[in-house]
CHARMM-style PDB file with segment names, atoms N, HN, CA, C and O in Angstrom:
ATOM      1  N   MET     1      18.910  56.319-167.422  1.00  0.00      PROA
ATOM      2  CA  MET     1      19.407  56.178-166.065  1.00  0.00      PROA
ATOM      3  C   MET     1      18.237  56.149-165.094  1.00  0.00      PROA
ATOM      4  O   MET     1      17.282  56.914-165.229  1.00  0.00      PROA
ATOM      5  N   GLU     2      18.324  55.260-164.116  1.00  0.00      PROA
ATOM      6  HN  GLU     2      19.100  54.638-164.006  1.00  0.00      PROA
ATOM      7  CA  GLU     2      17.235  55.107-163.156  1.00  0.00      PROA
ATOM      8  C   GLU     2      17.334  56.153-162.054  1.00  0.00      PROA
ATOM      9  O   GLU     2      18.436  56.531-161.657  1.00  0.00      PROA
ATOM     10  N   PRO     3      16.201  56.622-161.560  1.00  0.00      PROA
ATOM     11  CA  PRO     3      16.247  57.534-160.407  1.00  0.00      PROA
ATOM     12  C   PRO     3      16.804  56.831-159.180  1.00  0.00      PROA
ATOM     13  O   PRO     3      16.746  55.606-159.077  1.00  0.00      PROA
ATOM     14  N   ALA     4      17.340  57.605-158.258  1.00  0.00      PROA
ATOM     15  HN  ALA     4      17.387  58.600-158.342  1.00  0.00      PROA
ATOM     16  CA  ALA     4      17.986  57.044-157.072  1.00  0.00      PROA
ATOM     17  C   ALA     4      17.007  56.246-156.216  1.00  0.00      PROA
ATOM     18  O   ALA     4      17.404  55.260-155.594  1.00  0.00      PROA
ATOM     19  N   LYS     5      15.747  56.644-156.170  1.00  0.00      PROA
ATOM     20  HN  LYS     5      15.424  57.444-156.674  1.00  0.00      PROA
ATOM     21  CA  LYS     5      14.781  55.960-155.316  1.00  0.00      PROA
ATOM     22  C   LYS     5      14.537  54.526-155.786  1.00  0.00      PROA
ATOM     23  O   LYS     5      14.279  53.648-154.963  1.00  0.00      PROA
ATOM     24  N   GLU     6      14.615  54.272-157.105  1.00  0.00      PROA
ATOM     25  HN  GLU     6      14.824  54.985-157.774  1.00  0.00      PROA
ATOM     26  CA  GLU     6      14.365  52.925-157.609  1.00  0.00      PROA
ATOM     27  C   GLU     6      15.553  52.001-157.379  1.00  0.00      PROA
ATOM     28  O   GLU     6      15.404  50.782-157.458  1.00  0.00      PROA
ATOM     29  N   ARG     7      16.724  52.552-157.099  1.00  0.00      PROA
ATOM     30  HN  ARG     7      16.846  53.542-157.035  1.00  0.00      PROA
ATOM     31  CA  ARG     7      17.907  51.732-156.874  1.00  0.00      PROA
ATOM     32  C   ARG     7      18.173  51.529-155.389  1.00  0.00      PROA
ATOM     33  O   ARG     7      19.259  51.081-155.019  1.00  0.00      PROA
ATOM     34  N   ASN     8      17.212  51.846-154.532  1.00  0.00      PROA
ATOM     35  HN  ASN     8      16.330  52.209-154.833  1.00  0.00      PROA
ATOM     36  CA  ASN     8      17.331  51.671-153.081  1.00  0.00      PROA
ATOM     37  C   ASN     8      18.491  52.463-152.489  1.00  0.00      PROA
ATOM     38  O   ASN     8      19.176  51.978-151.589  1.00  0.00      PROA
ATOM     39  N   GLU     9      18.713  53.670-152.985  1.00  0.00      PROA
ATOM     40  HN  GLU     9      18.156  54.064-153.716  1.00  0.00      PROA
ATOM     41  CA  GLU     9      19.725  54.548-152.429  1.00  0.00      PROA
ATOM     42  C   GLU     9      19.012  55.720-151.777  1.00  0.00      PROA
ATOM     43  O   GLU     9      18.032  56.237-152.312  1.00  0.00      PROA
ATOM     44  N   SER    10      19.503  56.130-150.632  1.00  0.00      PROA
ATOM     45  HN  SER    10      20.299  55.710-150.197  1.00  0.00      PROA
ATOM     46  CA  SER    10      18.847  57.230-149.937  1.00  0.00      PROA
ATOM     47  C   SER    10      19.616  58.525-150.168  1.00  0.00      PROA
ATOM     48  O   SER    10      20.844  58.553-150.085  1.00  0.00      PROA
ATOM     49  N   GLU    11      18.889  59.584-150.455  1.00  0.00      PROA
ATOM     50  HN  GLU    11      17.892  59.561-150.522  1.00  0.00      PROA
ATOM     51  CA  GLU    11      19.475  60.903-150.659  1.00  0.00      PROA
ATOM     52  C   GLU    11      19.242  61.747-149.412  1.00  0.00      PROA
ATOM     53  O   GLU    11      18.134  61.795-148.878  1.00  0.00      PROA
ATOM     54  N   VAL    12      20.298  62.408-148.959  1.00  0.00      PROA
ATOM     55  HN  VAL    12      21.198  62.368-149.393  1.00  0.00      PROA
ATOM     56  CA  VAL    12      20.205  63.298-147.812  1.00  0.00      PROA
ATOM     57  C   VAL    12      20.917  64.594-148.160  1.00  0.00      PROA
ATOM     58  O   VAL    12      21.686  64.653-149.120  1.00  0.00      PROA
ATOM     59  N   GLU    13      20.656  65.628-147.375  1.00  0.00      PROA
ATOM     60  HN  GLU    13      20.031  65.580-146.596  1.00  0.00      PROA
ATOM     61  CA  GLU    13      21.322  66.909-147.592  1.00  0.00      PROA
ATOM     62  C   GLU    13      22.319  67.144-146.478  1.00  0.00      PROA
ATOM     63  O   GLU    13      22.150  66.675-145.353  1.00  0.00      PROA
ATOM     64  N   GLY    14      23.367  67.885-146.822  1.00  0.00      PROA
ATOM     65  HN  GLY    14      23.504  68.266-147.736  1.00  0.00      PROA
ATOM     66  CA  GLY    14      24.393  68.178-145.847  1.00  0.00      PROA
ATOM     67  C   GLY    14      25.183  69.413-146.248  1.00  0.00      PROA
ATOM     68  O   GLY    14      24.934  70.019-147.290  1.00  0.00      PROA
ATOM     69  N   VAL    15      26.134  69.771-145.405  1.00  0.00      PROA
ATOM     70  HN  VAL    15      26.337  69.279-144.559  1.00  0.00      PROA
ATOM     71  CA  VAL    15      26.985  70.942-145.632  1.00  0.00      PROA
ATOM     72  C   VAL    15      28.437  70.473-145.655  1.00  0.00      PROA
ATOM     73  O   VAL    15      28.872  69.723-144.781  1.00  0.00      PROA
ATOM     74  N   VAL    16      29.178  70.921-146.662  1.00  0.00      PROA
ATOM     75  HN  VAL    16      28.825  71.530-147.372  1.00  0.00      PROA
ATOM     76  CA  VAL    16      30.588  70.544-146.790  1.00  0.00      PROA
ATOM     77  C   VAL    16      31.369  71.215-145.662  1.00  0.00      PROA
ATOM     78  O   VAL    16      31.335  72.437-145.519  1.00  0.00      PROA
ATOM     79  N   SER    17      32.073  70.412-144.863  1.00  0.00      PROA
ATOM     80  HN  SER    17      32.101  69.419-144.979  1.00  0.00      PROA
ATOM     81  CA  SER    17      32.821  70.959-143.734  1.00  0.00      PROA
ATOM     82  C   SER    17      34.323  70.970-143.976  1.00  0.00      PROA
ATOM     83  O   SER    17      35.045  71.747-143.350  1.00  0.00      PROA
ATOM     84  N   GLU    18      34.805  70.113-144.882  1.00  0.00      PROA
ATOM     85  HN  GLU    18      34.219  69.482-145.391  1.00  0.00      PROA
ATOM     86  CA  GLU    18      36.246  70.059-145.147  1.00  0.00      PROA
ATOM     87  C   GLU    18      36.461  69.519-146.555  1.00  0.00      PROA
ATOM     88  O   GLU    18      35.717  68.652-147.014  1.00  0.00      PROA
ATOM     89  N   ALA    19      37.484  70.036-147.243  1.00  0.00      PROA
ATOM     90  HN  ALA    19      38.088  70.740-146.871  1.00  0.00      PROA
ATOM     91  CA  ALA    19      37.823  69.585-148.589  1.00  0.00      PROA
ATOM     92  C   ALA    19      39.192  68.928-148.566  1.00  0.00      PROA
ATOM     93  O   ALA    19      40.129  69.456-147.968  1.00  0.00      PROA
ATOM     94  N   PHE    20      39.310  67.779-149.214  1.00  0.00      PROA
ATOM     95  HN  PHE    20      38.549  67.349-149.700  1.00  0.00      PROA
ATOM     96  CA  PHE    20      40.555  67.041-149.305  1.00  0.00      PROA
ATOM     97  C   PHE    20      40.998  66.991-150.768  1.00  0.00      PROA
ATOM     98  O   PHE    20      40.213  67.320-151.657  1.00  0.00      PROA
ATOM     99  N   PRO    21      42.233  66.587-151.030  1.00  0.00      PROA
ATOM    100  CA  PRO    21      42.667  66.442-152.423  1.00  0.00      PROA
ATOM    101  C   PRO    21      41.877  65.341-153.138  1.00  0.00      PROA
ATOM    102  O   PRO    21      41.258  64.481-152.512  1.00  0.00      PROA
ATOM    103  N   ASN    22      41.924  65.401-154.453  1.00  0.00      PROA
ATOM    104  HN  ASN    22      42.427  66.100-154.961  1.00  0.00      PROA
ATOM    105  CA  ASN    22      41.323  64.356-155.298  1.00  0.00      PROA
ATOM    106  C   ASN    22      39.802  64.297-155.176  1.00  0.00      PROA
ATOM    107  O   ASN    22      39.223  63.211-155.190  1.00  0.00      PROA
ATOM    108  N   THR    23      39.153  65.451-155.056  1.00  0.00      PROA
ATOM    109  HN  THR    23      39.624  66.333-155.044  1.00  0.00      PROA
ATOM    110  CA  THR    23      37.691  65.611-154.997  1.00  0.00      PROA
ATOM    111  C   THR    23      37.035  64.793-153.882  1.00  0.00      PROA
ATOM    112  O   THR    23      35.942  64.259-154.072  1.00  0.00      PROA
ATOM    113  N   LEU    24      37.679  64.691-152.744  1.00  0.00      PROA
ATOM    114  HN  LEU    24      38.567  65.124-152.589  1.00  0.00      PROA
ATOM    115  CA  LEU    24      37.060  64.098-151.562  1.00  0.00      PROA
ATOM    116  C   LEU    24      36.644  65.224-150.624  1.00  0.00      PROA
ATOM    117  O   LEU    24      37.324  66.244-150.516  1.00  0.00      PROA
ATOM    118  N   PHE    25      35.522  65.023-149.952  1.00  0.00      PROA
ATOM    119  HN  PHE    25      34.970  64.194-150.039  1.00  0.00      PROA
ATOM    120  CA  PHE    25      34.987  66.031-149.051  1.00  0.00      PROA
ATOM    121  C   PHE    25      34.453  65.366-147.797  1.00  0.00      PROA
ATOM    122  O   PHE    25      34.021  64.214-147.825  1.00  0.00      PROA
ATOM    123  N   LYS    26      34.486  66.103-146.699  1.00  0.00      PROA
ATOM    124  HN  LYS    26      34.837  67.039-146.677  1.00  0.00      PROA
ATOM    125  CA  LYS    26      33.832  65.669-145.469  1.00  0.00      PROA
ATOM    126  C   LYS    26      32.550  66.485-145.374  1.00  0.00      PROA
ATOM    127  O   LYS    26      32.595  67.715-145.383  1.00  0.00      PROA
ATOM    128  N   VAL    27      31.410  65.810-145.282  1.00  0.00      PROA
ATOM    129  HN  VAL    27      31.373  64.811-145.274  1.00  0.00      PROA
ATOM    130  CA  VAL    27      30.097  66.459-145.281  1.00  0.00      PROA
ATOM    131  C   VAL    27      29.395  66.155-143.972  1.00  0.00      PROA
ATOM    132  O   VAL    27      29.330  65.005-143.538  1.00  0.00      PROA
ATOM    133  N   GLN    28      28.863  67.212-143.339  1.00  0.00      PROA
ATOM    134  HN  GLN    28      28.916  68.146-143.691  1.00  0.00      PROA
ATOM    135  CA  GLN    28      28.062  67.036-142.134  1.00  0.00      PROA
ATOM    136  C   GLN    28      26.599  66.957-142.555  1.00  0.00      PROA
ATOM    137  O   GLN    28      26.065  67.898-143.143  1.00  0.00      PROA
ATOM    138  N   LEU    29      25.957  65.840-142.256  1.00  0.00      PROA
ATOM    139  HN  LEU    29      26.391  65.076-141.779  1.00  0.00      PROA
ATOM    140  CA  LEU    29      24.571  65.622-142.661  1.00  0.00      PROA
ATOM    141  C   LEU    29      23.639  66.453-141.797  1.00  0.00      PROA
ATOM    142  O   LEU    29      23.860  66.613-140.597  1.00  0.00      PROA
ATOM    143  N   LEU    30      22.586  66.984-142.427  1.00  0.00      PROA
ATOM    144  HN  LEU    30      22.406  66.854-143.402  1.00  0.00      PROA
ATOM    145  CA  LEU    30      21.648  67.840-141.708  1.00  0.00      PROA
ATOM    146  C   LEU    30      20.655  67.033-140.872  1.00  0.00      PROA
ATOM    147  O   LEU    30      20.146  67.536-139.870  1.00  0.00      PROA
ATOM    148  N   GLU    31      20.372  65.788-141.269  1.00  0.00      PROA
ATOM    149  HN  GLU    31      20.786  65.380-142.083  1.00  0.00      PROA
ATOM    150  CA  GLU    31      19.400  64.963-140.548  1.00  0.00      PROA
ATOM    151  C   GLU    31      19.859  64.621-139.140  1.00  0.00      PROA
ATOM    152  O   GLU    31      19.179  64.913-138.157  1.00  0.00      PROA
ATOM    153  N   ASP    32      21.033  63.993-139.063  1.00  0.00      PROA
ATOM    154  HN  ASP    32      21.586  63.755-139.862  1.00  0.00      PROA
ATOM    155  CA  ASP    32      21.477  63.471-137.772  1.00  0.00      PROA
ATOM    156  C   ASP    32      22.786  64.070-137.272  1.00  0.00      PROA
ATOM    157  O   ASP    32      23.232  63.733-136.175  1.00  0.00      PROA
ATOM    158  N   GLY    33      23.404  64.943-138.044  1.00  0.00      PROA
ATOM    159  HN  GLY    33      23.042  65.216-138.934  1.00  0.00      PROA
ATOM    160  CA  GLY    33      24.599  65.645-137.586  1.00  0.00      PROA
ATOM    161  C   GLY    33      25.901  64.876-137.713  1.00  0.00      PROA
ATOM    162  O   GLY    33      26.951  65.401-137.344  1.00  0.00      PROA
ATOM    163  N   ARG    34      25.872  63.648-138.224  1.00  0.00      PROA
ATOM    164  HN  ARG    34      25.019  63.222-138.524  1.00  0.00      PROA
ATOM    165  CA  ARG    34      27.132  62.908-138.354  1.00  0.00      PROA
ATOM    166  C   ARG    34      27.902  63.361-139.591  1.00  0.00      PROA
ATOM    167  O   ARG    34      27.325  63.916-140.527  1.00  0.00      PROA
ATOM    168  N   GLU    35      29.198  63.119-139.583  1.00  0.00      PROA
ATOM    169  HN  GLU    35      29.667  62.668-138.823  1.00  0.00      PROA
ATOM    170  CA  GLU    35      30.048  63.502-140.704  1.00  0.00      PROA
ATOM    171  C   GLU    35      30.467  62.257-141.471  1.00  0.00      PROA
ATOM    172  O   GLU    35      30.862  61.252-140.880  1.00  0.00      PROA
ATOM    173  N   ILE    36      30.374  62.335-142.809  1.00  0.00      PROA
ATOM    174  HN  ILE    36      30.052  63.152-143.289  1.00  0.00      PROA
ATOM    175  CA  ILE    36      30.779  61.211-143.642  1.00  0.00      PROA
ATOM    176  C   ILE    36      31.751  61.703-144.703  1.00  0.00      PROA
ATOM    177  O   ILE    36      31.777  62.887-145.039  1.00  0.00      PROA
ATOM    178  N   LEU    37      32.537  60.792-145.219  1.00  0.00      PROA
ATOM    179  HN  LEU    37      32.516  59.830-144.946  1.00  0.00      PROA
ATOM    180  CA  LEU    37      33.462  61.088-146.301  1.00  0.00      PROA
ATOM    181  C   LEU    37      32.725  60.890-147.624  1.00  0.00      PROA
ATOM    182  O   LEU    37      32.076  59.863-147.827  1.00  0.00      PROA
ATOM    183  N   THR    38      32.823  61.863-148.517  1.00  0.00      PROA
ATOM    184  HN  THR    38      33.350  62.697-148.352  1.00  0.00      PROA
ATOM    185  CA  THR    38      32.099  61.801-149.784  1.00  0.00      PROA
ATOM    186  C   THR    38      33.042  62.119-150.943  1.00  0.00      PROA
ATOM    187  O   THR    38      34.135  62.653-150.754  1.00  0.00      PROA
ATOM    188  N   TYR    39      32.588  61.775-152.142  1.00  0.00      PROA
ATOM    189  HN  TYR    39      31.701  61.341-152.296  1.00  0.00      PROA
ATOM    190  CA  TYR    39      33.322  62.095-153.354  1.00  0.00      PROA
ATOM    191  C   TYR    39      32.350  62.668-154.374  1.00  0.00      PROA
ATOM    192  O   TYR    39      31.137  62.520-154.226  1.00  0.00      PROA
ATOM    193  N   LEU    40      32.875  63.324-155.416  1.00  0.00      PROA
ATOM    194  HN  LEU    40      33.861  63.444-155.536  1.00  0.00      PROA
ATOM    195  CA  LEU    40      32.022  63.924-156.437  1.00  0.00      PROA
ATOM    196  C   LEU    40      31.520  62.853-157.400  1.00  0.00      PROA
ATOM    197  O   LEU    40      32.240  61.907-157.719  1.00  0.00      PROA
ATOM    198  N   SER    41      30.287  63.009-157.857  1.00  0.00      PROA
ATOM    199  HN  SER    41      29.702  63.778-157.597  1.00  0.00      PROA
ATOM    200  CA  SER    41      29.747  62.087-158.847  1.00  0.00      PROA
ATOM    201  C   SER    41      30.385  62.362-160.205  1.00  0.00      PROA
ATOM    202  O   SER    41      31.012  63.401-160.409  1.00  0.00      PROA
ATOM    203  N   GLY    42      30.222  61.441-161.108  1.00  0.00      PROA
ATOM    204  HN  GLY    42      29.713  60.597-160.943  1.00  0.00      PROA
ATOM    205  CA  GLY    42      30.825  61.560-162.432  1.00  0.00      PROA
ATOM    206  C   GLY    42      30.356  62.768-163.208  1.00  0.00      PROA
ATOM    207  O   GLY    42      31.160  63.412-163.882  1.00  0.00      PROA
ATOM    208  N   ARG    43      29.076  63.093-163.134  1.00  0.00      PROA
ATOM    209  HN  ARG    43      28.423  62.570-162.586  1.00  0.00      PROA
ATOM    210  CA  ARG    43      28.558  64.249-163.866  1.00  0.00      PROA
ATOM    211  C   ARG    43      29.113  65.559-163.327  1.00  0.00      PROA
ATOM    212  O   ARG    43      29.379  66.490-164.088  1.00  0.00      PROA
ATOM    213  N   MET    44      29.285  65.626-162.010  1.00  0.00      PROA
ATOM    214  HN  MET    44      29.068  64.870-161.392  1.00  0.00      PROA
ATOM    215  CA  MET    44      29.826  66.861-161.439  1.00  0.00      PROA
ATOM    216  C   MET    44      31.292  67.034-161.829  1.00  0.00      PROA
ATOM    217  O   MET    44      31.760  68.159-162.006  1.00  0.00      PROA
ATOM    218  N   ARG    45      32.016  65.924-161.963  1.00  0.00      PROA
ATOM    219  HN  ARG    45      31.636  65.010-161.819  1.00  0.00      PROA
ATOM    220  CA  ARG    45      33.389  66.008-162.451  1.00  0.00      PROA
ATOM    221  C   ARG    45      33.414  66.384-163.931  1.00  0.00      PROA
ATOM    222  O   ARG    45      34.223  67.209-164.355  1.00  0.00      PROA
ATOM    223  N   MET    46      32.528  65.776-164.709  1.00  0.00      PROA
ATOM    224  HN  MET    46      31.871  65.106-164.364  1.00  0.00      PROA
ATOM    225  CA  MET    46      32.510  66.004-166.146  1.00  0.00      PROA
ATOM    226  C   MET    46      32.199  67.468-166.473  1.00  0.00      PROA
ATOM    227  O   MET    46      32.821  68.053-167.361  1.00  0.00      PROA
ATOM    228  N   TYR    47      31.248  68.053-165.763  1.00  0.00      PROA
ATOM    229  HN  TYR    47      30.743  67.578-165.042  1.00  0.00      PROA
ATOM    230  CA  TYR    47      30.868  69.443-166.028  1.00  0.00      PROA
ATOM    231  C   TYR    47      31.634  70.440-165.166  1.00  0.00      PROA
ATOM    232  O   TYR    47      31.343  71.636-165.190  1.00  0.00      PROA
ATOM    233  N   ARG    48      32.609  69.951-164.406  1.00  0.00      PROA
ATOM    234  HN  ARG    48      32.845  68.980-164.387  1.00  0.00      PROA
ATOM    235  CA  ARG    48      33.508  70.769-163.589  1.00  0.00      PROA
ATOM    236  C   ARG    48      32.752  71.704-162.636  1.00  0.00      PROA
ATOM    237  O   ARG    48      33.024  72.903-162.573  1.00  0.00      PROA
ATOM    238  N   ILE    49      31.817  71.137-161.915  1.00  0.00      PROA
ATOM    239  HN  ILE    49      31.596  70.163-161.966  1.00  0.00      PROA
ATOM    240  CA  ILE    49      31.054  71.913-160.937  1.00  0.00      PROA
ATOM    241  C   ILE    49      31.892  72.021-159.665  1.00  0.00      PROA
ATOM    242  O   ILE    49      32.304  71.012-159.093  1.00  0.00      PROA
ATOM    243  N   LYS    50      32.135  73.246-159.235  1.00  0.00      PROA
ATOM    244  HN  LYS    50      31.800  74.066-159.700  1.00  0.00      PROA
ATOM    245  CA  LYS    50      32.983  73.488-158.081  1.00  0.00      PROA
ATOM    246  C   LYS    50      32.183  73.314-156.791  1.00  0.00      PROA
ATOM    247  O   LYS    50      31.040  73.762-156.693  1.00  0.00      PROA
ATOM    248  N   VAL    51      32.788  72.668-155.819  1.00  0.00      PROA
ATOM    249  HN  VAL    51      33.716  72.304-155.899  1.00  0.00      PROA
ATOM    250  CA  VAL    51      32.191  72.506-154.497  1.00  0.00      PROA
ATOM    251  C   VAL    51      33.190  73.062-153.496  1.00  0.00      PROA
ATOM    252  O   VAL    51      34.352  72.658-153.478  1.00  0.00      PROA
ATOM    253  N   LEU    52      32.736  73.986-152.669  1.00  0.00      PROA
ATOM    254  HN  LEU    52      31.791  74.314-152.685  1.00  0.00      PROA
ATOM    255  CA  LEU    52      33.593  74.638-151.693  1.00  0.00      PROA
ATOM    256  C   LEU    52      33.102  74.354-150.281  1.00  0.00      PROA
ATOM    257  O   LEU    52      31.966  73.922-150.085  1.00  0.00      PROA
ATOM    258  N   VAL    53      33.957  74.595-149.309  1.00  0.00      PROA
ATOM    259  HN  VAL    53      34.880  74.945-149.468  1.00  0.00      PROA
ATOM    260  CA  VAL    53      33.573  74.426-147.902  1.00  0.00      PROA
ATOM    261  C   VAL    53      32.439  75.399-147.590  1.00  0.00      PROA
ATOM    262  O   VAL    53      32.521  76.584-147.911  1.00  0.00      PROA
ATOM    263  N   GLY    54      31.392  74.894-146.970  1.00  0.00      PROA
ATOM    264  HN  GLY    54      31.326  73.931-146.709  1.00  0.00      PROA
ATOM    265  CA  GLY    54      30.229  75.704-146.641  1.00  0.00      PROA
ATOM    266  C   GLY    54      29.069  75.533-147.604  1.00  0.00      PROA
ATOM    267  O   GLY    54      27.966  75.997-147.319  1.00  0.00      PROA
ATOM    268  N   ASP    55      29.289  74.876-148.741  1.00  0.00      PROA
ATOM    269  HN  ASP    55      30.186  74.499-148.972  1.00  0.00      PROA
ATOM    270  CA  ASP    55      28.215  74.659-149.708  1.00  0.00      PROA
ATOM    271  C   ASP    55      27.242  73.603-149.193  1.00  0.00      PROA
ATOM    272  O   ASP    55      27.645  72.630-148.555  1.00  0.00      PROA
ATOM    273  N   LYS    56      25.963  73.805-149.475  1.00  0.00      PROA
ATOM    274  HN  LYS    56      25.635  74.596-149.993  1.00  0.00      PROA
ATOM    275  CA  LYS    56      24.946  72.818-149.151  1.00  0.00      PROA
ATOM    276  C   LYS    56      24.853  71.868-150.340  1.00  0.00      PROA
ATOM    277  O   LYS    56      24.742  72.319-151.481  1.00  0.00      PROA
ATOM    278  N   VAL    57      24.897  70.556-150.089  1.00  0.00      PROA
ATOM    279  HN  VAL    57      24.987  70.190-149.163  1.00  0.00      PROA
ATOM    280  CA  VAL    57      24.932  69.561-151.153  1.00  0.00      PROA
ATOM    281  C   VAL    57      23.927  68.447-150.880  1.00  0.00      PROA
ATOM    282  O   VAL    57      23.495  68.238-149.746  1.00  0.00      PROA
ATOM    283  N   ARG    58      23.568  67.739-151.946  1.00  0.00      PROA
ATOM    284  HN  ARG    58      23.918  67.908-152.866  1.00  0.00      PROA
ATOM    285  CA  ARG    58      22.728  66.543-151.829  1.00  0.00      PROA
ATOM    286  C   ARG    58      23.640  65.337-152.014  1.00  0.00      PROA
ATOM    287  O   ARG    58      24.414  65.274-152.969  1.00  0.00      PROA
ATOM    288  N   VAL    59      23.544  64.380-151.094  1.00  0.00      PROA
ATOM    289  HN  VAL    59      22.915  64.430-150.319  1.00  0.00      PROA
ATOM    290  CA  VAL    59      24.439  63.223-151.064  1.00  0.00      PROA
ATOM    291  C   VAL    59      23.622  61.946-151.169  1.00  0.00      PROA
ATOM    292  O   VAL    59      22.602  61.794-150.497  1.00  0.00      PROA
ATOM    293  N   VAL    60      24.079  61.021-152.020  1.00  0.00      PROA
ATOM    294  HN  VAL    60      24.908  61.144-152.565  1.00  0.00      PROA
ATOM    295  CA  VAL    60      23.497  59.686-152.079  1.00  0.00      PROA
ATOM    296  C   VAL    60      24.374  58.789-151.221  1.00  0.00      PROA
ATOM    297  O   VAL    60      25.569  58.646-151.478  1.00  0.00      PROA
ATOM    298  N   LEU    61      23.777  58.187-150.205  1.00  0.00      PROA
ATOM    299  HN  LEU    61      22.805  58.303-149.997  1.00  0.00      PROA
ATOM    300  CA  LEU    61      24.526  57.351-149.270  1.00  0.00      PROA
ATOM    301  C   LEU    61      24.740  55.958-149.843  1.00  0.00      PROA
ATOM    302  O   LEU    61      23.871  55.408-150.519  1.00  0.00      PROA
ATOM    303  N   ASP    62      25.905  55.402-149.562  1.00  0.00      PROA
ATOM    304  HN  ASP    62      26.611  55.849-149.012  1.00  0.00      PROA
ATOM    305  CA  ASP    62      26.238  54.045-149.955  1.00  0.00      PROA
ATOM    306  C   ASP    62      25.413  53.076-149.111  1.00  0.00      PROA
ATOM    307  O   ASP    62      25.340  53.250-147.894  1.00  0.00      PROA
ATOM    308  N   PRO    63      24.793  52.069-149.708  1.00  0.00      PROA
ATOM    309  CA  PRO    63      23.970  51.156-148.906  1.00  0.00      PROA
ATOM    310  C   PRO    63      24.773  50.355-147.883  1.00  0.00      PROA
ATOM    311  O   PRO    63      24.200  49.822-146.933  1.00  0.00      PROA
ATOM    312  N   TYR    64      26.084  50.263-148.063  1.00  0.00      PROA
ATOM    313  HN  TYR    64      26.549  50.695-148.835  1.00  0.00      PROA
ATOM    314  CA  TYR    64      26.919  49.498-147.141  1.00  0.00      PROA
ATOM    315  C   TYR    64      27.509  50.360-146.033  1.00  0.00      PROA
ATOM    316  O   TYR    64      28.217  49.840-145.171  1.00  0.00      PROA
ATOM    317  N   GLY    65      27.239  51.657-146.031  1.00  0.00      PROA
ATOM    318  HN  GLY    65      26.664  52.080-146.732  1.00  0.00      PROA
ATOM    319  CA  GLY    65      27.681  52.511-144.949  1.00  0.00      PROA
ATOM    320  C   GLY    65      29.072  53.081-145.112  1.00  0.00      PROA
ATOM    321  O   GLY    65      29.639  53.599-144.150  1.00  0.00      PROA
ATOM    322  N   GLY    66      29.637  53.000-146.304  1.00  0.00      PROA
ATOM    323  HN  GLY    66      29.176  52.579-147.086  1.00  0.00      PROA
ATOM    324  CA  GLY    66      30.979  53.538-146.516  1.00  0.00      PROA
ATOM    325  C   GLY    66      30.937  55.013-146.867  1.00  0.00      PROA
ATOM    326  O   GLY    66      30.542  55.839-146.044  1.00  0.00      PROA
ATOM    327  N   LYS    67      31.337  55.343-148.073  1.00  0.00      PROA
ATOM    328  HN  LYS    67      31.658  54.672-148.741  1.00  0.00      PROA
ATOM    329  CA  LYS    67      31.368  56.726-148.516  1.00  0.00      PROA
ATOM    330  C   LYS    67      30.027  57.120-149.113  1.00  0.00      PROA
ATOM    331  O   LYS    67      29.193  56.272-149.428  1.00  0.00      PROA
ATOM    332  N   GLY    68      29.837  58.436-149.261  1.00  0.00      PROA
ATOM    333  HN  GLY    68      30.515  59.125-149.005  1.00  0.00      PROA
ATOM    334  CA  GLY    68      28.676  58.958-149.957  1.00  0.00      PROA
ATOM    335  C   GLY    68      29.123  59.592-151.261  1.00  0.00      PROA
ATOM    336  O   GLY    68      30.316  59.815-151.469  1.00  0.00      PROA
ATOM    337  N   ARG    69      28.167  59.886-152.144  1.00  0.00      PROA
ATOM    338  HN  ARG    69      27.198  59.705-151.975  1.00  0.00      PROA
ATOM    339  CA  ARG    69      28.466  60.489-153.438  1.00  0.00      PROA
ATOM    340  C   ARG    69      27.692  61.795-153.552  1.00  0.00      PROA
ATOM    341  O   ARG    69      26.467  61.806-153.433  1.00  0.00      PROA
ATOM    342  N   ILE    70      28.406  62.901-153.783  1.00  0.00      PROA
ATOM    343  HN  ILE    70      29.401  62.892-153.879  1.00  0.00      PROA
ATOM    344  CA  ILE    70      27.762  64.197-153.951  1.00  0.00      PROA
ATOM    345  C   ILE    70      27.180  64.257-155.356  1.00  0.00      PROA
ATOM    346  O   ILE    70      27.912  64.144-156.339  1.00  0.00      PROA
ATOM    347  N   VAL    71      25.855  64.436-155.454  1.00  0.00      PROA
ATOM    348  HN  VAL    71      25.261  64.528-154.656  1.00  0.00      PROA
ATOM    349  CA  VAL    71      25.206  64.446-156.759  1.00  0.00      PROA
ATOM    350  C   VAL    71      24.692  65.826-157.161  1.00  0.00      PROA
ATOM    351  O   VAL    71      24.396  66.058-158.333  1.00  0.00      PROA
ATOM    352  N   LYS    72      24.582  66.746-156.200  1.00  0.00      PROA
ATOM    353  HN  LYS    72      24.822  66.558-155.248  1.00  0.00      PROA
ATOM    354  CA  LYS    72      24.062  68.074-156.548  1.00  0.00      PROA
ATOM    355  C   LYS    72      24.511  69.093-155.523  1.00  0.00      PROA
ATOM    356  O   LYS    72      24.533  68.828-154.321  1.00  0.00      PROA
ATOM    357  N   ARG    73      24.874  70.280-156.030  1.00  0.00      PROA
ATOM    358  HN  ARG    73      24.856  70.495-157.007  1.00  0.00      PROA
ATOM    359  CA  ARG    73      25.175  71.411-155.144  1.00  0.00      PROA
ATOM    360  C   ARG    73      23.922  72.272-155.091  1.00  0.00      PROA
ATOM    361  O   ARG    73      23.385  72.649-156.133  1.00  0.00      PROA
ATOM    362  N   LEU    74      23.454  72.583-153.897  1.00  0.00      PROA
ATOM    363  HN  LEU    74      23.890  72.276-153.051  1.00  0.00      PROA
ATOM    364  CA  LEU    74      22.196  73.328-153.757  1.00  0.00      PROA
ATOM    365  C   LEU    74      22.435  74.801-153.575  1.00  0.00      PROA
ATOM    366  OT1 LEU    74      21.482  75.569-153.442  1.00  0.00      PROA
TER     367      LEU     74
END
């Protein structure tokens, strides 16, 4: 698997502000303060890593500006 930097995806950190059904989350980014809708990555689902409101997470942003993908809980 290629690292995120080689696939032209940007990783940012944020804090989970709201949890929705079906592993969707609203994350407030620490860089610019905007809120985006995110979902859990496949590995986090596979290993059943729990993400709760208030957790600090690392998010890979979609290059088209849609949703983000949570790849790590910090």
